[in-house]
C-alpha positions as CSV (number, residue, x, y, z in Angstrom):
1,X,-0.1,0.1,-0.1
2,X,1.2,3.2,-0.9
3,X,1.8,6.5,1.9
4,X,2.5,9.8,1.6
5,X,5.2,11.5,3.8
6,X,4.5,15.4,4.7
7,X,7.2,17.5,5.6
8,X,6.9,21.6,6.5
9,X,10.1,22.7,6.8
10,X,8.9,26.0,8.6
11,X,7.8,24.1,12.0
12,X,9.8,21.0,10.9
13,X,6.4,18.6,11.4
14,X,7.0,15.8,9.8
15,X,4.2,12.9,9.1
16,X,3.7,9.6,7.5
17,X,0.8,8.9,6.1
18,X,-0.7,5.3,5.1
19,X,-4.4,6.1,3.2
20,X,-7.4,4.6,4.5
21,X,-7.7,0.7,4.8
22,X,-10.5,-0.8,6.6
23,X,-13.1,-3.3,6.3
24,X,-10.9,-4.6,2.9
25,X,-11.3,-1.1,1.6
26,X,-8.2,0.7,0.5
27,X,-7.4,4.0,-0.4
28,X,-4.4,4.6,-2.4
29,X,-2.5,7.4,-4.9
30,X,-2.7,6.2,-8.2
31,X,0.1,5.6,-10.2
32,X,0.1,6.8,-13.9
33,X,-0.4,2.8,-14.9
34,X,-3.7,2.8,-13.1
35,X,-5.1,5.8,-14.6
36,X,-6.4,3.3,-17.1
37,X,-8.5,1.8,-13.7
38,X,-9.8,5.2,-13.2
39,X,-10.5,5.8,-17.2
40,X,-12.6,2.1,-16.6
41,X,-14.6,3.4,-13.6
42,X,-15.5,6.4,-15.6
43,X,-16.7,5.1,-18.6
44,X,-19.1,2.9,-16.4
45,X,-20.3,5.8,-14.1
46,X,-20.6,8.9,-16.2
47,X,-23.1,7.3,-18.7
48,X,-25.3,6.1,-15.1
49,X,-24.6,9.5,-13.5
50,X,-25.5,11.9,-16.0
51,X,-27.8,9.8,-17.9
52,X,-31.2,12.0,-16.8
53,X,-29.2,15.6,-17.2
54,X,-27.0,15.6,-20.0
55,X,-27.2,14.6,-23.6
56,X,-25.8,11.4,-24.7
57,X,-23.5,13.3,-27.0
58,X,-22.4,15.9,-24.3
59,X,-21.6,12.8,-22.2
60,X,-19.3,11.5,-25.5
61,X,-17.6,15.2,-25.2
62,X,-16.8,15.2,-21.6
63,X,-15.6,11.5,-21.9
64,X,-13.0,12.2,-24.9
65,X,-12.2,15.5,-23.6
66,X,-11.2,14.7,-19.6
67,X,-11.1,10.8,-19.7
68,X,-8.8,9.7,-22.7
69,X,-5.7,8.5,-21.0
70,X,-3.6,11.2,-22.5
71,X,-5.6,13.5,-20.9
72,X,-5.3,11.7,-17.5
73,X,-1.8,11.2,-17.8
74,X,-2.1,15.2,-18.9
75,X,-4.2,16.2,-15.4
76,X,-1.2,14.6,-13.4
77,X,1.7,15.5,-14.7
78,X,0.6,19.4,-15.9
79,X,-2.4,20.3,-13.3
80,X,-0.9,18.9,-10.6
81,X,-4.1,16.8,-9.9
82,X,-3.7,13.7,-7.8
83,X,-5.8,10.5,-8.2
84,X,-6.7,8.4,-5.4
85,X,-8.4,5.2,-6.3
86,X,-10.4,3.2,-3.7
87,X,-10.5,-0.5,-3.9
88,X,-12.5,-3.2,-2.4
89,X,-11.8,-7.3,-2.7
90,X,-9.1,-6.8,-5.4
91,X,-11.8,-4.5,-7.6
92,X,-11.1,-0.7,-8.1
93,X,-14.9,1.0,-7.0
94,X,-14.1,4.1,-7.1
95,X,-11.9,7.3,-7.5
96,X,-10.9,10.7,-6.8
97,X,-8.8,13.8,-7.9
98,X,-7.8,16.5,-6.1
99,X,-5.1,19.9,-6.2
100,X,-3.4,21.7,-3.3
101,X,-3.7,25.4,-3.9
102,X,-6.3,25.4,-7.0
103,X,-6.4,28.6,-8.6
104,X,-4.0,30.1,-6.0
105,X,-7.3,29.9,-3.9
106,X,-5.6,28.8,-0.6
107,X,-7.8,25.5,-0.9
108,X,-7.8,22.2,-2.1
109,X,-10.0,21.4,-5.1
110,X,-11.6,18.6,-5.3
111,X,-12.0,18.0,-9.2
112,X,-13.4,14.5,-9.8
113,X,-15.1,11.7,-7.3
114,X,-17.2,9.1,-8.9
115,X,-17.8,5.9,-8.0
116,X,-19.3,2.6,-9.6
117,X,-22.9,2.4,-9.0
118,X,-23.1,-0.4,-6.8
119,X,-20.4,1.2,-4.6
120,X,-22.3,4.2,-4.3
121,X,-24.5,4.6,-0.6
122,X,-21.6,2.6,1.3
123,X,-19.8,5.7,2.4
124,X,-16.8,5.1,0.1
125,X,-17.6,8.6,-1.3
126,X,-17.1,10.0,2.5
127,X,-14.2,8.2,3.0
128,X,-12.7,9.1,0.0
129,X,-13.2,12.7,0.9
130,X,-12.3,12.4,4.4
131,X,-8.6,11.3,2.5
132,X,-8.4,14.6,0.8
133,X,-9.5,16.4,4.1
134,X,-6.6,15.0,5.7
135,X,-4.4,15.3,2.8
136,X,-5.7,19.5,3.2
137,X,-5.0,19.4,7.2
138,X,-1.4,18.0,6.8
139,X,-0.6,20.7,3.9
140,X,-2.1,23.2,6.2
141,X,-5.3,24.3,4.1
142,X,-8.9,24.8,5.9
143,X,-11.2,24.4,3.6
144,X,-11.9,22.0,0.4
145,X,-14.3,22.6,-2.6
146,X,-15.8,21.1,-5.6
147,X,-18.1,21.7,-8.7
148,X,-21.4,19.5,-8.8
149,X,-23.4,19.7,-11.8
150,X,-26.8,21.7,-10.1
151,X,-29.3,18.9,-11.5
152,X,-27.0,16.3,-9.9
153,X,-29.5,16.0,-6.6
154,X,-28.1,12.6,-5.4
155,X,-24.6,14.6,-4.6
156,X,-25.7,17.7,-3.8
157,X,-27.8,16.1,-1.0
158,X,-24.6,13.9,-0.3
159,X,-22.4,16.7,0.1
160,X,-24.7,18.8,2.3
161,X,-24.9,15.8,4.5
162,X,-21.0,16.1,4.5
163,X,-21.1,19.4,5.4
164,X,-20.4,21.1,2.3
165,X,-22.3,24.1,1.7
166,X,-22.9,26.4,-1.6
167,X,-20.6,29.6,-2.1
168,X,-21.5,30.3,-5.8
169,X,-22.9,29.3,-9.3
170,X,-21.2,29.4,-12.1
171,X,-22.1,27.9,-15.9
172,X,-18.4,27.3,-17.8
173,X,-18.9,27.4,-21.9
174,X,-17.7,24.5,-23.2
175,X,-17.2,23.4,-26.9
176,X,-19.5,22.5,-29.2
177,X,-21.7,24.9,-27.2
178,X,-21.9,22.6,-24.3
179,X,-21.8,23.9,-20.7
180,X,-21.1,22.8,-17.3
181,X,-24.0,24.1,-15.3
182,X,-22.8,24.0,-12.0
183,X,-23.1,24.8,-8.0
184,X,-19.6,25.0,-6.0
185,X,-19.8,23.6,-2.9
186,X,-17.1,24.2,-0.1
187,X,-16.4,22.7,3.4
188,X,-14.3,24.0,5.9
189,X,-11.8,21.7,7.9
């Protein structure tokens, strides 16, 4: 299992953190070769999650834009996104990606968090978010935030239950006339 070692040169604090492992659930940082597992989960979760929210052509566009292996590798190398994988009984069941100090916001942004449909509702998403919170705290950030489609009521209710609150709404124009119509939600930690 992979771990992190954080050091803060200002106060000499060092923290070795082995990511969550309980009840056969393991959460750890994905390697570059495991990004294909992120892609496989996305190919199942995206059509399921957004089938009643986005058109099939927008789902296809979003998948091509965000989930090709080249795009995933670029997110890690160029944008400094970190992917966490959730594994249970030797099966990958979900992922989360985050970025420290996103857009110089002094906050940590969760860019993506998706679980296979049969893994939803069992606390896996909560555990992924908890890992991001721990990493944010160790790196001395006091808030995490994310974007959620404003029509994704299931996710919005889950985030509210975890202590997130709405800070703004934004519509982000994409190519081909598509938009991301989102609520930005934040949680103090």
